[in-house]
TORFI-91510 format. One record per residue: residue number from 1; chain; x, y, z of N, C-alpha, C in turn. Coordinates in steps of 0.001 Angstrom, whole numbers, plus 524288, in hexadecimal, padded with zeros to 5 digits. Layout:
BEGIN
[site NUM, "A", [X, Y, Z], [X, Y, Z], [X, Y, Z]]
...
This chain:
BEGIN
[site 1, "A", [C2DEB, 943ED, D3D03], [C29DC, 9404D, D3B7F], [C2499, 9430C, D3C04]]
[site 2, "A", [C210D, 941A6, D3883], [C1BDE, 94408, D386D], [C17A8, 93FE0, D37D6]]
[site 3, "A", [C1302, 94133, D39AD], [C0E6A, 93DF9, D38C7], [C0A9F, 9413E, D3594]]
[site 4, "A", [C0964, 93F69, D30ED], [C05AE, 94211, D2D81], [C0079, 93F3B, D2E01]]
[site 5, "A", [BFC69, 9422E, D2F4E], [BF71F, 94012, D2FB5], [BF3CB, 942F7, D2BBD]]
[site 6, "A", [BF125, 94008, D2866], [BEDE2, 94274, D245F], [BE87B, 94006, D2471]]
[site 7, "A", [BE48E, 94350, D2396], [BDF2C, 94189, D22EA], [BDDA2, 942B2, D1D4F]]
[site 8, "A", [BDBF8, 93EB0, D1A7C], [BDA9A, 93F4C, D14FB], [BD575, 93C85, D13DA]]
[site 9, "A", [BD347, 93D93, D0F41], [BCE95, 93AD5, D0D87], [BD00A, 93534, D0C28]]
[site 10, "A", [BCCB8, 93174, D0D96], [BCDF8, 92BF2, D0C84], [BCEFC, 92ACE, D06C2]]
[site 11, "A", [BCC24, 92D56, D034D], [BCCCF, 92C46, CFDB4], [BD1FF, 92E48, CFB8F]]
[site 12, "A", [BD4BC, 9319B, CFE87], [BD9CE, 933A6, CFCDB], [BDE58, 9304E, CFED8]]
[site 13, "A", [BDD3D, 92C5A, D020E], [BE169, 92923, D044C], [BE4EA, 92695, D0031]]
[site 14, "A", [BE2D1, 9241F, CFC18], [BE65B, 921C6, CF834], [BEA1A, 925B8, CF5B8]]
[site 15, "A", [BE832, 92A63, CF48A], [BEB8B, 92E68, CF22B], [BEFB0, 93049, CF606]]
[site 16, "A", [BEE30, 930E4, CFAFC], [BF1F4, 9329A, CFEF8], [BF620, 92E6A, CFFC7]]
[site 17, "A", [BF486, 92978, D0027], [BF85C, 92545, D00C7], [BFC2A, 92529, CFC35]]
[site 18, "A", [BFA3B, 925CA, CF776], [BFDAC, 925C3, CF2E5], [C017F, 92A54, CF317]]
[site 19, "A", [BFF96, 92EF5, CF489], [C0306, 93388, CF4FD], [C0737, 932AC, CF922]]
[site 20, "A", [C05B1, 9305A, CFD87], [C0982, 92F43, D01A6], [C0D88, 92B43, CFFD4]]
[site 21, "A", [C0BCE, 9272C, CFD2F], [C0F77, 92340, CFB35], [C1336, 925AD, CF745]]
[site 22, "A", [C1136, 92924, CF3E6], [C1491, 92BDA, CF01E], [C18A4, 92F3C, CF2DE]]
[site 23, "A", [C1748, 93142, CF78F], [C1AE0, 93484, CFA9F], [C1E61, 93139, CFE2D]]
[site 24, "A", [C1E27, 92C07, CFD89], [C215B, 9285C, D0095], [C1FD7, 92836, D065C]]
[site 25, "A", [C1AD1, 92930, D0773], [C18B7, 928BE, D0CBF], [C1547, 923E2, D0CC2]]
[site 26, "A", [C1706, 91FCC, D0F77], [C1468, 91ABD, D0F1E], [C11B6, 918FF, D1425]]
[site 27, "A", [C1343, 91B1F, D188F], [C112A, 91944, D1D90], [C0CCE, 91CE6, D1F62]]
[site 28, "A", [C07FA, 91AEF, D1F15], [C035D, 91E20, D2025], [BFF9B, 91B05, D2390]]
[site 29, "A", [BFD4F, 91D91, D276A], [BF8F9, 91B43, D2A5B], [BF3FF, 91DEA, D287F]]
[site 30, "A", [BEFF5, 91AC8, D276E], [BEB0F, 91CD4, D254E], [BE696, 91B1B, D28D6]]
[site 31, "A", [BE33D, 91EDC, D2A5C], [BDEC4, 91DC2, D2DBE], [BD9E4, 92073, D2BAB]]
[site 32, "A", [BD56D, 91E44, D2CD9], [BD07D, 920D3, D2B96], [BCF7E, 9250C, D2FA4]]
[site 33, "A", [BCD11, 9294B, D2DF4], [BCBD0, 92D93, D3182], [BC6BF, 9301F, D2FBA]]
[site 34, "A", [BC475, 9332E, D332F], [BBFE2, 9364B, D31D4], [BC0CF, 93BBF, D33FC]]
[site 35, "A", [BBEBE, 93FAD, D3149], [BBF83, 944F5, D3323], [BBBF1, 948CE, D3074]]
[site 36, "A", [BBC35, 94D9B, D3249], [BB91A, 951C3, D2FE4], [BBC6F, 956AC, D2F98]]
[site 37, "A", [BBB03, 959F7, D2C01], [BBDD4, 95ED8, D2B33], [BBA86, 96271, D27E7]]
[site 38, "A", [BBCE2, 964E0, D23F4], [BBA09, 96873, D208C], [BB666, 965A3, D1CC7]]
[site 39, "A", [BB7BD, 960D6, D1B5D], [BB48F, 95DEF, D17A6], [BAF51, 95C8C, D1A2B]]
[site 40, "A", [BAAFA, 95DCF, D177E], [BA5DE, 95CA9, D19D0], [BA4C5, 956D2, D19E6]]
[site 41, "A", [BA186, 95539, D1D9E], [B9FD8, 94FCE, D1DE0], [B9B97, 94EDA, D19DA]]
[site 42, "A", [B987B, 94AE1, D1AB3], [B944B, 949A7, D1708], [B8FB0, 94756, D19FF]]
[site 43, "A", [B8B2E, 94727, D1761], [B8664, 94511, D19A9], [B8588, 93F97, D178C]]
[site 44, "A", [B8413, 93C08, D1B01], [B8347, 9369C, D1976], [B7E3E, 93499, D1BEF]]
[site 45, "A", [B7B70, 9314C, D1916], [B76BB, 92ECD, D1B29], [B781B, 92948, D1CE1]]
[site 46, "A", [B7674, 927E3, D219E], [B7751, 9229A, D2392], [B724A, 920B1, D2613]]
[site 47, "A", [B6FEE, 91CC7, D23A7], [B6AFC, 91A8D, D2584], [B66D5, 91EBD, D264C]]
[site 48, "A", [B6696, 92244, D2290], [B629E, 92659, D22AA], [B63CE, 92AED, D262E]]
[site 49, "A", [B6845, 92AEC, D2899], [B69BA, 92F29, D2C1C], [B6E38, 9323F, D29B9]]
[site 50, "A", [B6DB7, 9376A, D29D4], [B71DA, 93AC8, D27CC], [B766D, 93B10, D2B88]]
[site 51, "A", [B7B0D, 93B1A, D2954], [B7FDB, 93B23, D2C64], [B8394, 93F2F, D2A1D]]
[site 52, "A", [B85B2, 9428F, D2D68], [B89B1, 9463E, D2BB0], [B8F05, 943E5, D2CEB]]
[site 53, "A", [B9209, 942F3, D28DE], [B973E, 940B8, D2991], [B9B32, 94529, D2930]]
[site 54, "A", [B9DA4, 9467A, D2D9A], [BA16F, 94AC3, D2D8E], [BA703, 948E9, D2E91]]
[site 55, "A", [BA7B0, 943F7, D2FDD], [BACEF, 941BD, D3047], [BAE03, 93EAD, D2B4D]]
[site 56, "A", [BB1FB, 94051, D287A], [BB32E, 93DFD, D236A], [BB7D2, 93A45, D23D8]]
[site 57, "A", [BB7C0, 9363C, D20A0], [BBBF5, 93259, D20AF], [BC0FC, 934B7, D1E91]]
[site 58, "A", [BC536, 9338E, D2144], [BCA66, 9353B, D1FB1], [BCE35, 930C7, D20B1]]
[site 59, "A", [BD2E6, 93163, D1EA5], [BD725, 92DBA, D1FA9], [BDB71, 930C0, D2274]]
[site 60, "A", [BDD8E, 92E6D, D268E], [BE1E1, 930D5, D2973], [BE6DB, 92DEC, D2807]]
[site 61, "A", [BEAC2, 930DA, D2659], [BEFEC, 92EB3, D252B], [BF3B0, 93083, D2964]]
[site 62, "A", [BF6FD, 92D07, D2B3B], [BFB35, 92E71, D2ECF], [C004A, 92C89, D2C6E]]
[site 63, "A", [C0403, 9301F, D2BF7], [C08FC, 92EDA, D297A], [C0D61, 93115, D2CD6]]
[site 64, "A", [C10A7, 92DAE, D2EFB], [C1541, 92F5C, D31E8], [C19C6, 92FBB, D2E06]]
[site 65, "A", [C1C4B, 9344A, D2DE0], [C205F, 93538, D29FC], [C2507, 93803, D2C6A]]
[site 66, "A", [C296C, 937B2, D29B1], [C2DF8, 93ADA, D2B05], [C2D4B, 94033, D2873]]
[site 67, "A", [C3008, 94411, D2A74], [C2F6E, 94980, D28AA], [C2FE4, 94A1F, D22BE]]
[site 68, "A", [C336A, 9472F, D204E], [C3446, 947B6, D1AAB], [C2F66, 94677, D177B]]
[site 69, "A", [C2BEA, 9435F, D19A6], [C2743, 941B5, D16C9], [C2275, 9450B, D17F7]]
[site 70, "A", [C22F3, 948FE, D1B53], [C1E5C, 94C0C, D1CE8], [C1BAE, 94EB4, D184F]]
[site 71, "A", [C1E74, 951F5, D1572], [C1BF5, 954CF, D1124], [C1A27, 95135, D0CC0]]
[site 72, "A", [C1D4D, 94D50, D0B26], [C1B55, 949AF, D072B], [C165E, 946CC, D08DE]]
[site 73, "A", [C15EF, 94594, D0DE5], [C1141, 942EC, D0FDD], [C0C86, 94684, D0F9B]]
[site 74, "A", [C0D30, 94B5B, D1155], [C08E7, 94F2B, D111B], [C0744, 9500E, D0B72]]
[site 75, "A", [C0B14, 950B2, D0800], [C09E2, 95190, D0273], [C06FB, 94CED, D0013]]
[site 76, "A", [C0895, 94830, D0170], [C061A, 9437E, CFF47], [C0075, 942FD, D0121]]
[site 77, "A", [BFF81, 943F8, D0625], [BFA26, 943AE, D082A], [BF6C5, 947CF, D058A]]
[site 78, "A", [BF8D2, 94C8C, D0521], [BF5E4, 950CB, D02A9], [BF4AB, 94F81, CFD02]]
[site 79, "A", [BF87E, 94D8F, CFA2E], [BF7C4, 94C3B, CF4A9], [BF38E, 9480A, CF3F2]]
[site 80, "A", [BF3A8, 94415, CF73D], [BEFED, 93FD2, CF6B0], [BEA79, 94111, CF89D]]
[site 81, "A", [BEA0A, 94474, CFC91], [BE4FA, 94577, CFF0E], [BE20E, 94A22, CFCCF]]
[site 82, "A", [BE4D3, 94DAC, CFA44], [BE272, 952A5, CF8B2], [BDEA7, 9520F, CF423]]
[site 83, "A", [BD9D7, 953FD, CF505], [BD5F6, 95461, CF0D3], [BD489, 95A12, CEFDF]]
[site 84, "A", [BD608, 95D76, CF386], [BD4B2, 962FA, CF31B], [BCF70, 9644A, CF583]]
[site 85, "A", [BCD04, 9607C, CF80C], [BC7E3, 9614E, CFA6C], [BC852, 9612D, D005C]]
[site 86, "A", [BC465, 96374, D02F2], [BC430, 96354, D08A2], [BC418, 95DA7, D0A66]]
[site 87, "A", [BC716, 95C6C, D0E6F], [BC724, 9571F, D108A], [BCBA0, 953C2, D0EA3]]
[site 88, "A", [BCF5E, 9560D, D0BD3], [BD3D7, 95302, D09EC], [BD712, 950B7, D0E61]]
[site 89, "A", [BD723, 95345, D12E2], [BD9DC, 95113, D1760], [BDD9A, 954D1, D19F9]]
[site 90, "A", [BE083, 952B7, D1DB2], [BE44F, 955BC, D20B4], [BE91E, 95261, D21A6]]
[site 91, "A", [BED8D, 95505, D2242], [BF277, 95270, D23A1], [BF48C, 9550E, D2892]]
[site 92, "A", [BF5EE, 951E6, D2C6E], [BF83E, 953D6, D3143], [BFDB4, 9517D, D31C5]]
[site 93, "A", [C0164, 95493, D33B2], [C06C8, 952C2, D345F], [C0847, 9537C, D3A1A]]
[site 94, "A", [C0A04, 94F3A, D3C7F], [C0B9C, 94F45, D41FB], [C115D, 94DC4, D4269]]
[site 95, "A", [C13F9, 95000, D465A], [C1946, 94E42, D4791], [C18D6, 948EA, D4A2B]]
[site 96, "A", [C1C2F, 94562, D488B], [C1C29, 9400E, D4A9E], [C20DF, 93F84, D4E34]]
[site 97, "A", [C1FE3, 93EDA, D532D], [C2417, 93EAC, D570C], [C2779, 939CB, D5689]]
[site 98, "A", [C2503, 9355A, D55BC], [C27F1, 93079, D5598], [C2501, 92C6E, D5267]]
[site 99, "A", [C27F1, 928C8, D5048], [C25BE, 92462, D4D6C], [C2900, 91F9D, D4EDC]]
[site 100, "A", [C2667, 91B48, D4FF4], [C291C, 91672, D5152], [C2706, 9121B, D4DD8]]
[site 101, "A", [C2A89, 90F7F, D4B25], [C2907, 90AE0, D481B], [C2911, 90643, D4BE4]]
[site 102, "A", [C2485, 90414, D4CD0], [C23EC, 90001, D50C8], [C274B, 8FB3C, D4F97]]
[site 103, "A", [C2769, 8F98F, D4AC1], [C2A3E, 8F4C9, D494F], [C300C, 8F51A, D4A92]]
[site 104, "A", [C328E, 8F98C, D4956], [C3840, 8F9F1, D49DD], [C3A08, 8FD52, D4E6E]]
[site 105, "A", [C3686, 90081, D5082], [C3804, 90415, D54A9], [C3A78, 9091A, D52AD]]
[site 106, "A", [C3AE8, 909BC, D4D7E], [C3D09, 90E95, D4B4A], [C39B6, 91330, D4D0F]]
[site 107, "A", [C3C41, 917B9, D4D9F], [C3968, 91C66, D4F32], [C3AA4, 920E6, D4B85]]
[site 108, "A", [C3782, 924FC, D4BE5], [C3863, 929B6, D48DB], [C3776, 92908, D4313]]
[site 109, "A", [C3A66, 92BFD, D3FF6], [C39D3, 92C06, D3A46], [C3A8A, 926A6, D37DD]]
[site 110, "A", [C3E07, 9238E, D3A09], [C3EF0, 91E4C, D37ED], [C3A23, 91AD3, D3872]]
[site 111, "A", [C3708, 91BBA, D3C75], [C325F, 91884, D3D4B], [C2E11, 919D7, D3966]]
[site 112, "A", [C2E02, 91EA7, D377A], [C2A02, 92032, D33AE], [C2B00, 91D86, D2E7C]]
[site 113, "A", [C2FEC, 91D51, D2CF2], [C3145, 91A91, D2820], [C3201, 91E01, D2382]]
């Protein structure tokens, strides 16, 4: 079992979700995030005061999957998020020790679904 965590641009979320659905990956947790990296921030005026914004809005996806779905999940996220420009995002893959479905008590691969 694996946990895939991806950070993508918010405007790419619909394309990433569609790519994941096409790859038969349906169970996704989505959260708002902010971060910085190679992509430069921007300057903003607020009430006459200049502001340097260096933390940019991102979306964090968390997807718990069985091993068979690892590469299709990575490919789907890449396909949906890629623009070819700096700031497209990152994908991290972690080993998932255990998963428990609270409703039924199922554990392991069966709990992921």
